[in-house]
C-alpha positions in Angstrom: 0.0 0.0 0.0 2.7 2.4 1.0 4.8 1.8 -2.2 1.8 2.1 -4.5 0.7 5.4 -2.9 4.2 6.9 -2.8 4.9 5.9 -6.5 1.6 7.6 -7.4 2.4 10.8 -5.5 5.9 11.0 -7.0 4.4 10.4 -10.5 1.9 13.2 -10.1 4.4 15.7 -8.6 6.9 15.2 -11.3 4.4 16.7 -13.7 2.9 19.1 -11.1 -0.5 17.4 -11.5 -2.8 17.6 -8.5 -2.9 13.9 -7.4 -6.1 11.9 -7.6 -5.2 8.4 -6.2 -7.6 5.5 -5.8 -6.6 2.5 -3.8 -8.7 -0.7 -3.3 -8.0 -3.6 -1.0 -10.5 -6.4 -0.8 -10.5 -10.0 0.5 -11.0 -12.4 -2.5 -10.6 -15.8 -0.7 -10.8 -15.9 3.1 -9.9 -19.6 3.3 -6.6 -19.1 1.5 -5.9 -15.5 2.6 -6.0 -14.2 -1.0 -6.4 -10.4 -1.4 -7.1 -8.1 -4.4 -5.2 -4.8 -4.4 -5.6 -2.1 -7.0 -4.2 1.5 -7.3 -4.8 4.1 -10.0 -3.4 7.6 -10.4 -3.3 10.6 -12.8 0.5 10.8 -12.9 2.8 10.8 -15.9 2.3 7.1 -16.6 5.1 4.7 -17.8 6.0 4.5 -21.5 4.7 1.2 -22.9 8.2 -0.1 -23.9 9.4 0.3 -20.4 6.5 -1.2 -18.5 7.6 -4.9 -18.3 11.1 -4.1 -16.9 9.9 -1.2 -14.7 7.2 -3.4 -13.1 8.8 -6.8 -12.9 12.7 -6.6 -12.9 14.6 -5.9 -9.7 17.7 -3.6 -9.7 16.2 -1.3 -12.4 14.7 2.0 -11.6 13.4 5.1 -13.3 14.7 7.2 -10.4 18.2 7.9 -11.8 18.2 11.7 -11.1 19.8 12.9 -7.8 16.7 14.5 -6.4 14.4 13.8 -3.5 11.5 11.4 -4.0 9.6 9.3 -1.6 10.5 5.9 -2.9 14.2 5.2 -2.7 14.9 2.3 -5.1 11.6 1.9 -7.0 11.2 -1.7 -5.7 7.5 -1.4 -4.7 5.9 -2.7 -7.9 8.6 -5.3 -8.4 7.9 -6.7 -4.9 4.2 -6.9 -5.7 4.9 -8.6 -9.0 7.3 -11.1 -7.4 4.9 -12.0 -4.5 1.9 -12.3 -6.8 3.9 -14.6 -9.1 5.2 -16.7 -6.1 1.9 -17.1 -4.2 -0.8 -17.0 -6.9 -1.6 -18.0 -10.5 -2.9 -14.6 -11.3 -1.0 -12.2 -13.5 -0.3 -8.6 -12.6 -2.6 -6.3 -14.7 -1.4 -2.9 -15.7 -2.9 0.0 -17.6 -0.7 2.9 -18.6 -1.2 6.1 -20.5 2.1 8.1 -20.6 2.2 11.8 -21.4 4.4 11.1 -24.5 2.4 8.4 -26.0 -1.3 9.4 -25.4 -2.6 5.9 -26.2 -3.6 3.6 -23.3 -1.9 0.2 -23.1 -2.9 -2.9 -21.1 -0.5 -5.5 -19.9 -0.7 -8.9 -18.1 2.7 -9.6 -16.5 4.4 -12.1 -14.3 8.0 -12.2 -13.0 10.4 -15.0 -13.8 11.9 -15.1 -10.3 14.8 -17.3 -11.4 16.1 -15.0 -14.2 14.7 -11.7 -12.9 13.0 -11.1 -16.2 9.4 -10.0 -17.0 7.0 -12.5 -18.6 4.6 -10.6 -20.9 1.4 -12.7 -21.1 -0.6 -10.0 -22.9 0.0 -6.5 -24.3 -2.5 -4.4 -26.3 -3.5 -0.8 -27.2 -7.0 -0.2 -25.8 -9.8 1.2 -27.9 -11.7 4.2 -26.4 -14.5 2.1 -24.9 -12.0 -0.2 -23.2 -9.9 2.5 -21.4 -9.7 2.5 -17.7 -7.6 5.7 -17.0 -9.9 8.7 -17.0 -7.2 11.4 -16.8 -4.9 12.7 -19.6 -2.2 10.4 -18.4 -1.9 7.9 -15.6 -1.1 4.4 -14.3 -3.3 1.6 -12.9 -2.2 -1.7 -11.4 -4.2 -4.6 -10.1 -2.7 -7.6 -8.3 -3.8 -10.7 -6.4 -1.6 -11.4 -3.3 -1.6 -13.8 -0.4 -1.5 -12.1 3.0 -2.8 -12.6 6.6 -4.1 -9.3 7.8 -5.2 -8.9 11.4 -7.7 -6.2 12.4 -4.8 -4.3 13.8 -2.9 -4.4 10.5 -6.1 -3.2 8.6 -6.3 -0.3 11.0 -2.7 0.5 10.4 -3.3 0.6 6.6 -6.2 3.0 7.2 -4.0 5.1 9.5 -1.2 5.3 7.0 -3.6 6.5 4.2 -5.2 9.1 6.5 -1.8 10.4 7.7 -0.6 10.5 4.1 -3.6 12.7 3.3 -2.7 15.1 6.1 0.9 15.6 4.9 -0.2 15.8 1.2 -3.2 18.2 1.5 -3.2 18.8 -2.2 -4.1 15.2 -3.0 -7.4 13.3 -3.2 -7.0 9.8 -1.8 -9.8 7.3 -2.2 -9.6 4.1 -0.2 -12.0 1.2 -0.9 -12.1 -1.8 1.3 -14.6 -4.5 2.4 -15.7 -2.1 5.1 -16.6 0.6 2.6 -15.3 3.6 0.7 -13.5 6.6 2.3 -12.5 9.7 0.4 -9.8 12.1 1.8 -10.5 15.3 0.0 -8.1 17.9 -1.3 -7.7 20.8 1.1 -5.5 23.0 -1.1 -4.6 23.4 -4.7 -1.1 24.7 -3.9 1.5 22.0 -4.5 5.1 22.2 -3.1 7.8 23.4 -5.4 9.5 20.5 -7.2 12.7 19.3 -5.6 15.8 20.6 -7.5 18.5 18.3 -8.7 21.7 18.4 -6.8 25.2 17.5 -7.6 26.1 14.0 -6.5 
């Protein structure tokens, strides 16, 4: 949850877009502790040719510039892809509409854990009626994961999202769970100045 939200905030801030982030966490199979997680944002998106490696291969990152961002190594999506591959038969589903491409692409991906390479099960350009991303650009990911969440852990997830909303008052954060839907509204349209690159 943390990695997905931080990636989304970074993606929006890099283009100075006021963030609209939707996160969903739902229990799919209580007997086997299988969960469905989904996150969508209106950030810059990922170019389609970079999606498989960016999502599924470790020790690769788009964060090469020496400037402050929340995520340090860009491993969040890769961890989700790896655990989803290891624990379930479901592919990672990704929708991306990058600023430079304009078209929306859909991927079904898994990680080859032995070789650290992405496995592309499906890739296609979506027609207008198939598109998921409502904004000019953005990124959406859906995954199925195995996890044992206690009531305390669920409360911590809610606390994290609400506290993230407090320190990012220019973002709209929507959280959907089995308990219902909560929207943390934007309280200002003033975004912080982008971090400046520094010499290494």
